[in-house]
PADREN-683612 format. One record per residue (C-alpha): residue in one letter; x negated, y negated, z negated. Coordinates in Angstrom, 2 decimals, decimal comma. Layout:
+---+---------+---------+---------+
| r |      c1 |      c2 |      c3 |
+---+---------+---------+---------+
| A |       X |       Y |       Z |
...
+---+---------+---------+---------+
//
This chain:
+---+---------+---------+---------+
| r |      c1 |      c2 |      c3 |
+---+---------+---------+---------+
| M | -109,69 | -119,26 |  -64,18 |
| D | -112,12 | -119,91 |  -66,96 |
| A | -109,36 | -120,84 |  -69,33 |
| L | -107,79 | -117,62 |  -68,53 |
| L | -110,90 | -115,75 |  -69,27 |
| A | -111,21 | -117,57 |  -72,24 |
| L | -107,87 | -116,48 |  -73,52 |
| G | -108,24 | -113,02 |  -72,68 |
| N | -111,43 | -113,27 |  -74,64 |
| A | -110,18 | -114,67 |  -77,69 |
| H | -107,20 | -112,39 |  -77,59 |
| A | -109,59 | -109,27 |  -77,81 |
| R | -111,39 | -110,68 |  -80,76 |
| K | -108,38 | -111,21 |  -82,17 |
| E | -107,16 | -107,87 |  -81,71 |
| T | -110,59 | -106,53 |  -83,01 |
| A | -110,35 | -108,90 |  -86,32 |
| E | -106,89 | -107,57 |  -86,80 |
| T | -108,41 | -103,90 |  -86,42 |
| E | -110,84 | -104,48 |  -88,80 |
| I | -108,72 | -105,76 |  -91,46 |
| R | -106,38 | -102,68 |  -91,09 |
| Q | -109,41 | -100,45 |  -91,80 |
| L | -110,69 | -102,67 |  -94,60 |
| R | -107,15 | -102,63 |  -96,22 |
| A | -107,08 |  -98,72 |  -96,09 |
| Y | -110,82 |  -98,46 |  -97,36 |
| S | -109,98 | -100,64 | -100,16 |
| R | -106,71 |  -98,71 | -100,98 |
| E | -107,70 |  -94,98 | -100,15 |
| F | -111,61 |  -94,91 | -100,78 |
| H | -112,19 |  -96,05 | -104,06 |
| S | -111,50 |  -93,06 | -106,15 |
| D | -109,10 |  -93,51 | -109,07 |
| R | -109,39 |  -96,88 | -109,02 |
| P | -108,38 |  -98,47 | -105,70 |
| Y | -108,39 | -102,33 | -105,17 |
| K | -105,16 | -103,46 | -106,82 |
| L | -102,34 | -104,80 | -104,45 |
| E | -102,25 | -108,58 | -105,85 |
| P | -105,72 | -109,16 | -104,78 |
| L | -105,33 | -107,54 | -101,68 |
| A | -102,32 | -109,56 | -100,71 |
| E | -103,67 | -112,90 | -101,53 |
| F | -107,07 | -112,38 |  -99,47 |
| S | -105,07 | -110,89 |  -96,73 |
| G | -102,49 | -113,56 |  -96,71 |
| M |  -99,65 | -111,00 |  -97,19 |
| S |  -96,94 | -110,41 |  -99,75 |
| V |  -97,68 | -107,30 | -102,11 |
| S |  -94,90 | -105,14 | -100,41 |
| G |  -96,22 | -105,95 |  -96,96 |
| I |  -99,69 | -104,70 |  -98,19 |
| R |  -98,21 | -101,17 |  -99,20 |
| T |  -97,59 | -100,58 |  -95,33 |
| A | -100,38 | -102,77 |  -93,90 |
| Y | -102,18 |  -99,66 |  -92,66 |
| K | -101,39 |  -96,44 |  -91,06 |
| D | -102,70 |  -92,97 |  -91,17 |
| A | -104,81 |  -93,53 |  -87,95 |
| E | -106,77 |  -96,39 |  -90,00 |
| I | -107,30 |  -94,00 |  -92,82 |
| D | -108,63 |  -91,29 |  -90,35 |
| T | -110,95 |  -93,87 |  -88,78 |
| V | -112,37 |  -94,96 |  -92,15 |
| A | -112,85 |  -91,57 |  -92,87 |
| H | -114,51 |  -90,88 |  -89,93 |
| Q | -116,93 |  -94,08 |  -90,63 |
| V | -117,91 |  -93,15 |  -93,80 |
| G | -117,84 |  -89,39 |  -93,45 |
| R | -115,54 |  -88,20 |  -96,41 |
| K | -112,21 |  -87,82 |  -97,09 |
| P | -110,25 |  -90,31 |  -98,93 |
| D | -109,81 |  -90,57 | -102,42 |
| S | -105,93 |  -91,43 | -102,30 |
| R | -103,63 |  -89,99 | -104,96 |
| H | -101,18 |  -88,55 | -102,35 |
| T | -102,24 |  -85,93 |  -99,95 |
| R | -102,21 |  -86,34 |  -96,44 |
| P | -102,66 |  -83,54 |  -93,75 |
| P | -105,39 |  -84,61 |  -91,42 |
| A | -104,52 |  -85,98 |  -88,04 |
| V | -104,34 |  -83,25 |  -85,10 |
| G | -107,87 |  -82,62 |  -84,09 |
| T | -109,54 |  -83,80 |  -87,10 |
| T | -111,34 |  -81,32 |  -89,45 |
| W | -112,46 |  -82,05 |  -92,85 |
| S | -116,23 |  -81,11 |  -93,82 |
+---+---------+---------+---------+
//
């Protein structure tokens, strides 16, 4: 049973890391004013292709990061807030 517990714990850490990575990608692209991080270095450091970075995070990650940093994203496109979210 110890191996199953260790496997479950490792899986939970992996899920947490993947969530953090998606949030960091969203932060890098959406919260850096008119100079977001470029796709090429983000792809390289994420182990992804440039085209993969474009879809590597969703509105949920943007909303989470906005809540964490206490401000709206600086993205060039306008997105409506998620249901139940209010921007100050």
